[in-house]
Steps between C-alpha positions, in 0.01 A plus 500: 500500500819359351538135516804311620591403148494864374704598793749221422528623140555854614763415751680292256495770234623754760794266582581459133492875446746557791775349299496163661556212274201272542466139343161338515502126588170385360229671301337635806615798697548319830855372470800681375859583542657831575862614484606666817826695554659515847460830671784754468732549811449145611696170474235401244586784265577372141298182566224404270221256604218339327191520728209267454170665589173323534185698542217320690146506365406751774778741404509792602325392819758223553879545471706376206721211551864613445816284444852536379583265212883535523674473823535779745670506841265664747363411846135544386520305169507115501814413312354194328150599411552871460191568721489852659414554863371849459261633775347767274422256227400198699314648794432877476405509131238754402316550172651855507833345404581395146773311310707815449514531880632144530793567267568865585448493875450166669769288336768779516417551871520131566855501343611813666362422850517111551321370815728221655248455784249335256726300266423251221870464455639433848874502394463837333324642803764356741786634293337846464462529870847375583709679231336745259822519282500123441121512427550780254786314319296184464210714353746632244636157430141376422436809277808422301415130475121500466365853432649599151293569188583158364357340819155673429470378138180325382650165622542622858273239652650228279852542629483199739341285225777614254748362748310180527488478120881527492511159668481351149851636443604338829346174387728484189805594709408236751482240223844610385636484853343161550647380173848614599475345840412147352818297418 
């Protein structure tokens, strides 16, 4: 009897009540960000990621689209786009699952038990299979560099455009350099 939109509302409220910080993207309830902490006893512990969630019109009958906004080093996450290769979400999704399952079970399981045999990040998969210690060190370096609270701020997606905007500063320094170089 409950419609997909009611279920979407209910799942979103359940997620918010589970102490996850949720930030809506538009007026609708189909796109939002969720703050996700790396699981304890893993190289991801202490990391904080901003996850973009998009719910299809047919949710919960179709799986949500999940992506990391800030960078993460993982064999099953595309380093550039943040897309997650997650079997349970992409292929074996069931309407019995909800958004809390995604953040309390599926994503922690993905980080705790990567699958290097089905990689989106080939380099991470190769390093993981060759030398687990080097892989875990790289994960921790990415956590330090990209997965801190300041990396998850409201401007998380705008980081690259902020860097591009800083080219104005470079423009003025280029003029100065060009000015000094001319005799």
